[in-house]
C-alpha beads as a LAMMPS data file, in Angstrom:
LAMMPS data file: protein, C-alpha beads

95 atoms
94 bonds

1 atom types
1 bond types

-500.0 500.0 xlo xhi
-500.0 500.0 ylo yhi
-500.0 500.0 zlo zhi

Masses

1 110.0

Atoms # bond

1 1 1 0.000 0.000 0.000
2 1 1 2.879 2.415 0.619
3 1 1 3.961 2.396 -3.038
4 1 1 1.688 5.230 -4.247
5 1 1 1.404 7.384 -1.149
6 1 1 2.582 10.929 -0.679
7 1 1 5.020 11.636 2.134
8 1 1 2.222 13.002 4.357
9 1 1 0.046 9.963 3.675
10 1 1 2.946 7.596 4.384
11 1 1 3.651 9.327 7.712
12 1 1 -0.061 9.201 8.599
13 1 1 -0.387 5.482 7.819
14 1 1 2.742 4.722 9.826
15 1 1 1.389 6.775 12.732
16 1 1 -1.945 4.925 12.684
17 1 1 -0.239 1.538 12.605
18 1 1 2.264 2.468 15.327
19 1 1 -0.468 3.900 17.582
20 1 1 -2.530 0.744 17.133
21 1 1 0.466 -1.479 17.969
22 1 1 1.291 0.626 21.031
23 1 1 -2.320 0.508 22.206
24 1 1 -2.546 4.301 22.129
25 1 1 -4.994 6.697 20.583
26 1 1 -3.774 8.423 17.457
27 1 1 -3.884 11.814 19.167
28 1 1 -1.773 10.572 22.097
29 1 1 0.714 8.936 19.738
30 1 1 0.980 12.082 17.615
31 1 1 1.625 14.219 20.687
32 1 1 4.283 11.799 21.929
33 1 1 6.028 11.820 18.539
34 1 1 5.716 15.575 18.020
35 1 1 3.440 15.197 14.990
36 1 1 0.815 17.745 14.047
37 1 1 -2.478 15.946 14.409
38 1 1 -4.609 17.787 11.818
39 1 1 -2.444 16.832 8.790
40 1 1 -2.414 13.214 9.986
41 1 1 -6.217 13.145 10.243
42 1 1 -6.585 14.875 6.862
43 1 1 -4.303 12.351 5.149
44 1 1 -6.166 9.413 6.697
45 1 1 -9.527 10.892 5.637
46 1 1 -8.274 11.356 2.063
47 1 1 -7.090 7.750 1.918
48 1 1 -10.448 6.517 3.239
49 1 1 -12.322 8.541 0.607
50 1 1 -10.135 6.980 -2.094
51 1 1 -10.808 3.526 -0.682
52 1 1 -7.133 2.925 0.105
53 1 1 -7.952 2.497 3.809
54 1 1 -11.007 0.912 5.407
55 1 1 -13.479 3.141 7.206
56 1 1 -13.333 3.704 10.921
57 1 1 -14.519 0.912 13.179
58 1 1 -16.166 3.443 15.502
59 1 1 -19.605 4.860 14.708
60 1 1 -19.761 8.570 13.980
61 1 1 -21.140 10.809 16.680
62 1 1 -24.361 12.604 15.855
63 1 1 -24.427 16.284 16.572
64 1 1 -27.027 16.875 19.223
65 1 1 -26.891 20.659 19.174
66 1 1 -28.353 20.981 15.700
67 1 1 -30.861 23.774 15.197
68 1 1 -32.711 21.770 12.549
69 1 1 -35.546 19.443 13.410
70 1 1 -37.171 16.836 11.184
71 1 1 -40.756 17.781 10.309
72 1 1 -43.443 15.593 8.766
73 1 1 -46.014 17.465 6.678
74 1 1 -49.525 16.038 6.691
75 1 1 -52.489 16.960 4.524
76 1 1 -55.193 18.939 6.263
77 1 1 -58.845 18.042 5.675
78 1 1 -60.000 21.639 6.290
79 1 1 -60.017 23.984 3.290
80 1 1 -57.517 26.805 3.487
81 1 1 -60.130 29.574 3.396
82 1 1 -61.847 28.276 6.542
83 1 1 -58.701 28.457 8.616
84 1 1 -58.196 32.213 8.200
85 1 1 -60.271 35.000 9.670
86 1 1 -59.628 38.678 9.049
87 1 1 -60.655 41.351 11.459
88 1 1 -60.587 44.823 9.962
89 1 1 -60.751 47.444 12.680
90 1 1 -63.102 50.326 12.142
91 1 1 -61.349 53.636 11.698
92 1 1 -62.763 56.821 13.219
93 1 1 -63.209 58.351 9.756
94 1 1 -65.352 55.440 8.581
95 1 1 -67.720 55.485 11.553

Bonds

1 1 1 2
2 1 2 3
3 1 3 4
4 1 4 5
5 1 5 6
6 1 6 7
7 1 7 8
8 1 8 9
9 1 9 10
10 1 10 11
11 1 11 12
12 1 12 13
13 1 13 14
14 1 14 15
15 1 15 16
16 1 16 17
17 1 17 18
18 1 18 19
19 1 19 20
20 1 20 21
21 1 21 22
22 1 22 23
23 1 23 24
24 1 24 25
25 1 25 26
26 1 26 27
27 1 27 28
28 1 28 29
29 1 29 30
30 1 30 31
31 1 31 32
32 1 32 33
33 1 33 34
34 1 34 35
35 1 35 36
36 1 36 37
37 1 37 38
38 1 38 39
39 1 39 40
40 1 40 41
41 1 41 42
42 1 42 43
43 1 43 44
44 1 44 45
45 1 45 46
46 1 46 47
47 1 47 48
48 1 48 49
49 1 49 50
50 1 50 51
51 1 51 52
52 1 52 53
53 1 53 54
54 1 54 55
55 1 55 56
56 1 56 57
57 1 57 58
58 1 58 59
59 1 59 60
60 1 60 61
61 1 61 62
62 1 62 63
63 1 63 64
64 1 64 65
65 1 65 66
66 1 66 67
67 1 67 68
68 1 68 69
69 1 69 70
70 1 70 71
71 1 71 72
72 1 72 73
73 1 73 74
74 1 74 75
75 1 75 76
76 1 76 77
77 1 77 78
78 1 78 79
79 1 79 80
80 1 80 81
81 1 81 82
82 1 82 83
83 1 83 84
84 1 84 85
85 1 85 86
86 1 86 87
87 1 87 88
88 1 88 89
89 1 89 90
90 1 90 91
91 1 91 92
92 1 92 93
93 1 93 94
94 1 94 95
């Protein structure tokens, strides 16, 4: 697999394998080795998108602080005109 990798991708793959062998998280391993974590994660993500690496074995976390809510729209049996009422106030000039 290391035949067609860029230098950053090669370093990232080696870091993932070494962290796994050491029983460490990738972030802990990167800190211990003095590696910048973001480029390592970016290289791994690019390789996963290409299919060169398998996906993560951990499920993705869902964002719970989303401001969007799923809504189901149902048909109403009442006609639209019956659901609106207009109240026009009388003006002093008209009275």
